[in-house]
N, C-alpha and C positions, 0 to 999 in steps of 0.2 A: 525546499524539499517537499512541501505540501502540494506542489504542482502535480506530482505523480498521482497523489490521492484524488485530486480534482478530476484529472483526465480519466481515471478509473470509473468514476460515477458518470461523467459525460458520455463515456462509451456506452454504458447501459441505457442512458437516456436516449441517445441517438438510435441505437438498435431497436429499442422498444417502440420508438415512434415511426421507424421506417417499415415496420411490418405490422399488418393488421390484427395479429393475434391478441394484441394488448390494447385495443382501441378503447376498452371500457375502463382502463386504469387511469388514475390521476396523472401519471407521468406522460401519458399519450394525449390526454384531453386538455390539459392546461396549455397556455401559450409556451412556445419554445423558450423564449427568454426567461420566463418564470422557472421552468424546469431546470435550465442551466444555472440560473442564479441560485436557486434553492439548493441544488446539489453541490455547488461550489461552496456555499456558506456552510453546509453540513460537513463537507470534507475538511475545510479549514478549521472548523470548530472542534471536530473530533481529533484532528491532528494536534492542535494546540493544547487540547485537554490532556492528551497522552504525554506531550512534551513537558508541560508544566508539572504534571503528576510525577514524571520521572525525576525532575530536578528537586521536587519537594521531598520525595521519599529517599533520594540518594544524596541528600545534602551532606550528611556526615561522611559518607564514602568519598564524595567529590572534593571535600576540603583537603583530602590527602592525595587523591589520584587525579582530580580534575579541578584544581583550585581556581581556574579562570571562569568557570560557569557562574552565571549571575547570582544564584542563591548561595553557592559555596563561597564566592568572593565577597558576599555581603552587599552587593549592589542592589539586590532585591531581597526584602525580608520574606520569611516563610509565610507570614500572613498575606502579604501582597501576592506572592506566588499562588497561594490558595485561592485568592479572589480571581486571579487570571484563569486558573483551572475551572473554577465555578462559572465564570462568565463565558468561557469557551464552550463548556458543556451546554449552557443555556442557549448560546448562539447556534450550536449544532442542532439542538432540539427545535428551535424556532424555524430553522431551515427545513427540517425534515417533516414538519407538520403538514405541508402541502401534499406530501406523497401518501398520506393516510395513516391509519392506526398501526397497520402491520409494519410499515417503514419505521414508525416511531419505536415499536418494540425491538426491531433489529438494531436501531441506533443505540438504544439503551443497553442491549446485550453487548454491542461492540464497546461501549463505554465501560461496562462492567468487566469485560474481558481485558481492557487496558489496565483497569485497577488490579485485576488478578495477576496480570503479567508483571506490573511494576512492584506489587506488594509481595508476591510469592513465586510465581512461575519462573522468573528470570534467574532465580537462585538454584533452579533444578534444570540443567541445560537441555535435556531431552524434552521436557515439558515446555520450557520457555521458548525455545527456538521454534517448536511447532505452533505454539500459541501465536507467535508473530504472524505466521502464515495463515492461520485460521482467521485472525482478525482482518487480514487483507481480503480474504475471500468473503467474509461476512459483510465487510464494508461495501463491496460491490453490489450486494443484493438490496441495498437500501432503497434505491429508486423503484425497483421491480423485483420483488421476492419470488415472483412466479416465472421469471425468465428461464426458459427451458434449455437454452444452449449454454451449458455451464462450463465449457472449456476455458473461457476467459477467467472465470472465478478460480478454476483449478490452477491455471497458470499463475494467477496472482498469489495463490496460496503457496505454490511451489517456489516461485521467485522470492517471496518474502522469507520463507524458511531458508532458502539457499543463501540469500544475502546475510541474514542474521547468523547463519552457521559459519560462513566465511569470515565475518567480522570476529566471531568468537575465537576461531582458530588463529587468525592473523594476530590478534591481540594477546593470545595465550591467556585468555580469561580463566579464572578459577570459579567453580571447579571445572577442571578440564573435561573434554569429551572422552569418556572411557569407552572401551569396546561395548560394554553393556548399554551405555547411553546412546551410542551410535545405532545399535540394533533397535533400541526402543524408539529412537527418532525415525528410523527408516520404517518400522512397523506402523507407527502413528501416521506417517505420511501416506503409506499405502492404504490404510483404513480411511483416512480423510479423502484421499483421491477417489476411492470406490464410492464413498457416500456422496461426494459432490457430483461426479459424473453419473452415478446411478440415479440421483435425483432427477437430473435432466432427461435421462433416457426414459425414466418411468412417467414423466409428464409429457413427453413428446407424442403428438398425435400422428406425425408423419416421419419424415427423415430427421435424424438428429442434426445433421448439417442443413442449414437453410437451403431452399431450392435455388436461390440466387447465387449460391457459391460457385465461382468458376472452377475449372479443373485444377488450376494451379493454386487455388485458395488455401488449402491446408498447409502448403509449403511456406507461405509468407510468415506466419508466426514462428515457424521453425528457424527461418533465416534470422529473424530478430533475436531469438534465443542464442543462436550461434554467434551472432555479432556481439551480444552482451558478454558472452564468455571470452571472446577474443579481446575485447576492449578492456575488461577488468583484469585479465591476465597480463596485458601489456602495462596497465597502470600500476598494478601491484609490483610487477617486476622492476619498474623504474622508481618506485617509492624508496626514499632513503631511510625511513623509519617505519616501524609497525603502526604507529599512530597515524601517520600520513596515509599509509596503505589502507587502513580501515576507514579513514575519512573518505577516500576515493571510492571505495566499495559502497559506502553508505550513500554518497551523493549520486553516483551513477546508477546505483540500484534503484533509488527513488525516482530519478528522472527517466529511467528507461521504461517505466510504466507508461509514459506518454507515447513512446515508440511502439509498445505493444498494442496500445489503443489504435494507432494508425494501421498496424499490421492486421488486426482483426477486421477493421473496416475495409481494407483492401481485399481481405480474404472473402468477405461477404459481397464483394462487387460494389460497395458504396464508395466509389472512387473520389467523388467530390468531397465527401465528409472526411475521407482518409487524407486528402491533400490538406484540408484545414487542420486536421490533427497533426500532420507533419509540420505545418507552419507553427502551431502552438508548441510542439516539441522543440522546434528551433528557438522560439522565444524563451522557453524554459532553460535550454542549454546555454543560450546567450546570457541570460540573467545569472546563471550559475557561474559562468566564466567571469563576468563583470564583477560579481560580488567577491569571487576568489581573488581577483586582481586588486580590488580595493582593500580587502581585509587581509590578504596574504595567506599563506598556508599556515595552518594551526597544528600544533604538536599533538593536541588531543582530538580524537574524532568526534563527530556529531553522532549521537546514538541513533540507530535505525528504529524509528517508532513504529508501533503497531497501530 
């Protein structure tokens, strides 16, 4: 599931390097292999940190509701899990150093946001669900915090919030989403949308959409969104239990980020890079299918990490 997080960062790396506005930034001046490697290490490190943190803080709850998880089952001790979380965070910070001090600050903020989510926010649905989306958006800014075309970050925020909300509803988690919580979540999403898109508009010196965008460009991400809705609806409808339905939402929600990356690249006219992104998405989906066949369907879902 970390594959989607990697492709999010790779998207920003590629777009930053294919346009001259960011030639002075480390993401554009360093060798391509280094930028891709460092962003992948950062993504995996932050993802693993959040996952380990979740299992540590939820160990007591998981012993009742998810006894198969490593910490809850006793396969990994809390001290070992803490070392995994710490090592993952250090790995992420080592990867992000090449992108500069601003990138390091954003990575630390994302890590702090993961701690806030796992420790407090997820117990308040309106706050927790939006926090997941905000972490997705902030995560994308790590390679280039000055990237002015912010619609990919907005889509990441919206997608992350939507996936987390669907899982919350499908699993009938407590506390349930009340009418007040839904209004608070919608209001928070509108505010964050205005801030993310407004930041890009305020920093743009010319057109908000890149000049290389073909006429059909804006419709490609929309097609990817509609395809995700259709696929998830079909998968949830065919699921036999709420746990399996939530697992499918989580897995497809995470991996669909790689398809969004391809969609944005096609929308910018970067067709060769988009084809590579599609190939990587195919590898990700193939690996997901293989692991599912080897491990079988599980009754308890994998949590959607921020």
